[in-house]
C-alpha positions as CSV (number, residue, x, y, z in Angstrom):
1,M,65.5,177.3,201.7
2,I,63.6,179.3,199.2
3,E,66.8,180.7,197.7
4,K,67.6,177.2,196.4
5,F,64.6,177.5,194.0
6,I,64.0,181.2,193.5
7,S,66.6,183.8,192.7
8,A,66.9,187.5,191.6
9,G,65.8,188.1,188.1
10,D,63.3,185.2,187.9
11,K,60.1,186.1,186.0
12,V,57.0,186.3,188.1
13,E,53.2,186.2,187.4
14,M,51.1,187.5,190.3
15,K,47.3,186.7,190.2
16,S,44.9,188.4,192.6
17,T,43.1,185.9,194.8
18,V,40.0,188.1,195.0
19,D,38.2,190.3,192.5
20,V,39.7,193.7,192.1
21,V,38.7,196.8,190.1
22,L,39.8,196.4,186.4
23,P,40.9,199.2,184.2
24,D,37.4,199.3,182.5
25,G,35.7,199.8,185.9
26,T,34.4,196.3,186.2
27,R,35.6,193.7,188.8
28,G,37.6,190.6,188.1
29,I,40.9,188.7,188.6
30,R,44.0,190.7,187.6
31,L,47.3,189.1,186.5
32,Y,50.6,191.1,186.8
33,K,53.9,190.3,185.2
34,T,57.1,191.3,186.9
35,S,60.4,189.8,188.4
36,V,62.1,188.9,191.6
37,Y,64.4,191.7,192.9
38,D,66.0,189.7,195.8
39,V,65.4,186.9,198.2
40,L,66.0,187.9,201.8
41,D,67.6,185.7,204.5
42,D,64.3,185.5,206.4
43,G,62.5,184.0,203.4
44,R,60.7,187.1,202.4
45,L,60.8,188.3,198.8
46,E,61.5,191.6,197.2
47,I,59.5,191.8,194.0
48,V,59.8,194.5,191.4
49,M,56.6,196.7,191.3
50,P,54.7,195.6,188.2
51,M,54.0,198.1,185.4
52,E,51.2,198.5,182.9
53,Q,51.6,200.8,179.9
54,S,54.8,202.3,181.4
55,R,53.0,203.2,184.7
56,L,53.7,201.6,188.1
57,V,50.9,199.5,189.6
58,L,50.8,200.3,193.3
59,L,49.7,196.9,194.7
60,P,48.2,197.4,198.2
61,V,49.9,196.5,201.4
62,G,48.0,193.5,202.8
63,G,47.0,192.3,199.4
64,E,47.3,188.5,198.8
65,Y,48.3,187.0,195.5
66,D,48.7,183.6,193.9
67,V,52.3,183.8,192.5
68,C,54.0,181.7,189.8
69,F,57.8,181.8,189.6
70,F,59.6,180.9,186.4
71,S,63.1,179.8,187.7
72,H,66.0,177.9,186.3
73,G,64.6,174.8,188.0
74,G,61.1,175.1,186.6
75,M,57.9,176.7,187.6
76,Y,56.9,177.1,191.3
77,K,53.8,178.4,193.0
78,A,53.0,179.9,196.3
79,D,50.6,182.3,197.9
80,V,52.1,185.6,199.2
81,R,51.0,188.7,201.1
82,I,52.4,192.2,200.5
83,V,53.8,193.6,203.7
84,D,55.5,196.8,202.5
85,R,56.4,198.9,199.5
86,Q,59.9,200.4,199.2
87,K,62.3,202.1,196.8
88,I,65.8,200.5,196.5
89,N,68.5,202.0,194.4
90,G,65.9,203.8,192.3
91,T,63.7,200.6,191.8
92,Y,60.2,200.4,193.3
93,I,59.7,197.1,195.0
94,I,57.1,195.3,197.0
95,L,58.1,193.2,200.1
96,A,56.1,189.9,200.3
97,E,55.9,187.2,202.8
98,M,55.1,183.6,202.0
99,L,51.7,182.3,203.1
100,T,52.2,178.8,201.7
101,N,55.1,176.6,201.0
102,L,56.7,176.7,197.6
103,H,55.6,173.8,195.4
104,K,56.5,172.7,191.9
105,Y,54.0,173.8,189.3
106,Q,53.4,171.3,186.4
107,R,50.7,173.1,184.4
108,R,52.9,174.2,181.5
109,E,49.9,175.4,179.5
110,Y,49.9,178.7,181.4
111,Y,53.3,179.8,180.4
112,R,52.7,182.9,178.2
113,F,54.9,183.4,175.1
114,N,55.1,186.9,173.5
115,C,54.6,186.8,169.8
116,I,53.2,188.6,166.8
117,I,50.8,186.3,164.9
118,E,48.0,187.2,162.4
119,M,44.6,185.7,163.4
120,E,40.9,186.1,162.8
121,A,38.0,186.0,165.2
122,R,34.2,186.2,165.3
123,E,31.3,185.5,167.6
124,L,29.9,182.0,167.7
125,S,26.2,181.3,167.5
126,K,24.4,179.1,170.1
127,E,24.2,176.3,167.6
128,E,27.9,176.5,166.8
129,I,28.8,176.5,170.6
130,E,26.7,173.3,171.0
131,A,28.6,171.8,168.1
132,F,31.9,172.5,169.8
133,K,30.6,171.0,173.0
134,E,29.8,167.8,171.1
135,A,33.1,167.7,169.2
136,D,36.2,169.9,169.6
137,D,36.9,169.6,165.9
138,A,33.4,170.6,164.9
139,V,32.7,171.7,161.3
140,I,31.8,175.4,161.5
141,E,30.1,177.4,158.8
142,E,32.3,179.8,156.9
143,K,31.3,183.4,157.8
144,E,33.1,186.8,157.7
145,M,35.7,187.2,160.4
146,N,37.5,190.1,162.0
147,R,41.3,190.4,161.7
148,G,43.5,190.7,164.7
149,V,47.0,190.1,166.0
150,I,48.0,187.6,168.7
151,V,50.5,189.2,171.1
152,D,50.9,186.4,173.6
153,I,49.8,182.8,173.7
154,S,49.8,179.9,176.2
155,G,48.3,176.4,176.2
156,G,45.4,177.9,178.2
157,G,44.5,180.9,176.0
158,L,45.9,184.0,174.3
159,R,45.8,187.8,174.2
160,F,45.1,189.6,170.9
161,V,44.7,193.1,169.6
162,S,41.8,193.9,167.3
163,R,39.5,196.7,166.1
164,R,36.6,194.9,167.5
165,L,35.3,194.9,171.1
166,Y,34.0,191.6,172.4
167,E,31.6,191.0,175.3
168,C,33.1,189.4,178.4
169,G,31.9,185.8,178.9
170,N,31.0,185.3,175.2
171,I,32.4,182.3,173.3
172,I,34.2,183.3,170.1
173,L,35.9,181.5,167.2
174,L,39.6,181.9,166.7
175,S,41.5,181.0,163.6
176,F,45.4,181.2,163.3
177,K,48.4,179.3,162.2
178,L,51.5,178.2,164.0
179,P,54.8,176.7,162.6
180,I,55.0,173.2,164.1
181,A,57.4,170.5,163.0
182,N,58.7,172.5,160.1
183,C,55.2,173.1,158.6
184,E,52.4,175.6,159.2
185,K,49.4,174.2,161.0
186,S,46.0,175.8,161.1
187,F,44.1,176.1,164.4
188,T,40.3,176.7,164.7
189,L,39.4,177.0,168.3
190,A,36.6,178.2,170.6
191,A,37.5,180.6,173.4
192,Q,35.8,182.5,176.1
193,V,36.4,186.2,176.4
194,I,37.9,187.1,179.8
195,L,38.7,190.8,179.0
196,S,38.1,193.2,176.2
197,K,38.9,196.8,176.5
198,E,40.0,199.8,174.4
199,I,43.8,200.4,174.5
200,E,44.8,203.6,176.1
201,N,45.9,206.3,173.6
202,R,45.0,204.0,170.6
203,R,41.6,204.9,169.2
204,D,39.4,202.0,168.1
205,E,42.0,199.4,169.1
206,Y,41.2,196.8,171.7
207,E,43.1,194.4,173.9
208,N,41.3,191.0,174.3
209,R,42.1,188.1,176.6
210,V,40.5,184.7,176.0
211,K,40.8,181.2,177.4
212,F,40.4,178.1,175.2
213,V,37.3,176.0,175.8
214,Y,36.4,172.6,174.4
215,I,40.0,172.0,173.4
216,N,41.5,168.5,173.3
217,N,44.8,167.5,174.9
218,Q,46.5,166.9,171.6
219,T,45.8,170.4,170.4
220,R,46.8,172.0,173.7
221,E,50.1,170.0,173.6
222,E,50.8,171.2,170.0
223,I,50.5,174.8,171.2
224,I,52.7,174.1,174.2
225,K,55.3,172.5,171.9
226,Y,55.3,175.5,169.6
227,I,55.9,177.8,172.7
228,F,58.8,175.7,174.0
229,D,60.4,175.3,170.5
230,E,60.3,179.1,170.0
231,E,61.7,179.7,173.5
232,R,64.6,177.3,172.7
233,K,65.3,179.2,169.4
234,N,65.3,182.5,171.3
235,R,67.7,181.2,173.9
236,K,69.9,179.7,171.2
237,Y,70.2,183.0,169.3
238,G,70.3,185.2,172.5
239,K,67.0,187.0,172.0
240,G,65.6,188.7,175.1
241,R,62.0,188.4,176.2
């Protein structure tokens, strides 16, 4: 039955269900992006081994993951367990069995869209954080900000590259613009730092992952609309992702 919803080539996001060792040596939840290699007759899945910075990530046999599938019919989720690792026609794959039934996933805000968008960021003071808690459109004092580049964005957060390292757990201010409804709209949002690490082989450049906090539904929907509009443009003009 699963082959009615999931097929070879579908994009996949695999999230660890327990804390694992992160590249910086700390522990936390990891998210891996890959794709479906094949769906077997017995309902098991062959998934392409994920890669990070051109290196294979050898996910452990027995590991369990919360998986989101991006298929032609929409987004679906299930929990899976890795039961084997194999190499098929030169491609390294993991063999996974389903631990839960496949179910439709409605939380569109977590679809990540790759992009290159200029932005600025800085730490928020305790007083400013309290102001955001009171009102998501809080008026924030103008202070010097650090430049960065957004490399992917979703309704739930974004990933950006900067020359500044941020402390995990801290709340920071983000400022960027998105083209929405044929005009450029400015966004000033608060976000919590999930990951901040130096990029391998790129001195003094850092990868930062953040999730939006104190964001209202209208603003989140505007970001989601931007993502879907850009995706439609890419499909129309045949751009790959």
